[in-house]
Structures are given as C-alpha cells and as structure tokens.
C-alpha positions as CSV (number, residue, x, y, z in Angstrom):
1,M,108.0,196.0,118.7
2,P,106.6,198.7,121.1
3,P,102.8,199.1,120.8
4,F,103.0,202.7,119.7
5,L,105.4,201.9,116.9
6,F,103.1,199.1,115.7
7,R,100.1,201.4,115.7
8,A,102.1,204.1,113.9
9,I,103.1,201.6,111.2
10,L,99.6,200.3,110.9
11,T,98.1,203.8,110.6
12,A,100.6,204.8,108.0
13,S,99.8,201.7,106.0
14,L,96.1,202.4,106.1
15,V,96.6,206.0,105.0
16,I,98.9,205.2,102.1
17,C,97.3,202.0,100.8
18,Y,93.6,202.0,101.9
19,A,92.3,205.6,102.0
20,E,88.7,204.5,101.7
21,A,88.9,202.0,104.5
22,F,90.8,204.5,106.7
23,A,88.1,207.2,106.0
24,E,85.6,204.8,107.6
25,S,87.8,203.8,110.5
26,H,87.2,204.5,114.1
27,M,89.1,207.6,115.2
28,I,89.7,209.0,118.7
29,G,91.3,212.4,119.3
30,L,92.1,215.4,117.2
31,G,92.3,213.6,113.9
32,N,88.6,213.1,114.1
33,Q,88.0,216.8,113.9
34,T,87.0,218.4,110.6
35,C,88.9,220.7,108.4
36,A,86.3,223.4,109.3
37,T,87.7,223.2,112.8
38,W,91.2,223.6,111.5
39,T,90.2,226.6,109.5
40,A,88.3,228.2,112.4
41,N,91.4,227.8,114.7
42,P,94.5,229.1,112.9
43,A,97.7,227.8,114.4
44,A,99.2,231.3,114.3
45,T,96.6,232.8,116.6
46,S,94.9,229.9,118.5
47,G,96.2,227.6,121.1
48,L,93.7,225.0,119.9
49,G,94.9,225.6,116.4
50,Q,98.4,224.8,117.6
51,L,97.2,221.5,119.0
52,Y,95.7,220.6,115.6
53,Q,98.9,221.6,113.9
54,Q,101.0,219.5,116.2
55,W,98.7,216.5,115.7
56,A,99.1,216.9,111.9
57,L,102.9,217.2,112.2
58,G,103.1,214.2,114.5
59,F,100.9,212.1,112.2
60,L,103.0,212.9,109.2
61,S,106.2,212.4,111.2
62,G,104.9,209.0,112.1
63,V,104.4,208.2,108.4
64,S,107.9,209.4,107.7
65,Y,109.3,207.2,110.5
66,A,107.4,204.2,109.4
67,D,108.3,204.5,105.7
68,P,111.5,206.6,105.3
69,D,111.8,205.6,101.7
70,H,108.6,207.4,100.9
71,D,108.9,210.4,103.3
72,P,106.0,212.9,102.7
73,L,107.9,215.5,104.7
74,S,111.1,215.4,102.6
75,S,112.4,219.0,102.2
76,M,109.4,220.4,104.2
77,D,109.1,222.4,107.3
78,A,106.2,223.1,109.6
79,A,105.2,226.3,107.8
80,V,104.9,224.5,104.4
81,V,102.8,221.7,106.0
82,T,100.6,224.2,107.8
83,N,100.0,226.2,104.6
84,W,99.1,223.0,102.7
85,F,96.6,222.1,105.4
86,N,95.2,225.7,105.4
87,D,94.7,225.6,101.6
88,Y,93.3,222.0,101.6
89,C,90.9,222.6,104.5
90,R,89.5,225.8,103.1
91,G,88.1,223.8,100.2
92,N,87.2,220.7,102.2
93,G,85.5,221.7,105.4
94,T,83.8,218.4,106.1
95,V,86.8,216.2,105.7
96,R,88.4,214.8,108.9
97,L,91.9,216.0,109.7
98,A,93.1,212.3,109.5
99,D,91.8,212.2,106.0
100,A,93.4,215.5,105.1
101,A,96.7,214.1,106.4
102,G,96.1,211.0,104.2
103,A,95.6,213.4,101.2
104,F,98.9,215.1,102.2
105,V,100.7,211.8,102.2
106,R,99.4,210.8,98.8
107,A,100.3,214.2,97.4
108,H,103.8,214.2,98.8
109,R,105.1,210.7,98.9
110,A,108.8,211.0,97.9
111,A,110.2,207.9,96.2
112,K,113.9,207.1,96.8
113,N,115.7,205.9,93.7
C-alpha cells in the first residue's frame, strides 16, 4: 500500500472514530489553522482562502476515497462544502480546520444500504 494511501486511511479512521484523540493529534500544514483564519480569508476573494478550501476538499475527498460506503461528499459540490465550512467556522473560530473537517464528516456520513 502506498504511504500516502495508508496515511489517508489512518487519518479518515481517526476523524470518524476518535474525534477526541484526533483533536489532540500533531498536525502539520493548513489543517492546523483555525476557523478564524478560514473566515478571514474567504475562498471567493483570497488566494490564501482558496488554499484552505482546497485543503478541506482534499481532506474530505480522502475520507470518501478511504471509505466509499460512508462518503461524506455524496451529492455535494465544492460550493456546498465551502458554505458549510463558512457557517461552521463563523460560530467556531478557535476550532482547527482539521477538526472542522471531522465535524463535517460526522454530519454528512452517508450510509449505503
């Protein structure tokens, strides 16, 4: 298994099953930024905001790839995801983007029958 795929599966498992442990995990990169940073840099008008948006979409795509039976992006597009993050981050400024992504996954886990 390629190292990236292994890390994506491990990350998805932590987000879905162990949110508390994940919230305390070591994070490097854009996912370690807070929701306040997301809110201050809207994707529609900020190059930095577009980077945050792409990080979130990539993270969620990794979760979908790792667990297609519970795809949190089912029937979604980038605008819907971005709007959800906008709403969530307005009320949760101190939350890390990685933890906001975990909240998205928990709120949108589709279950296949």
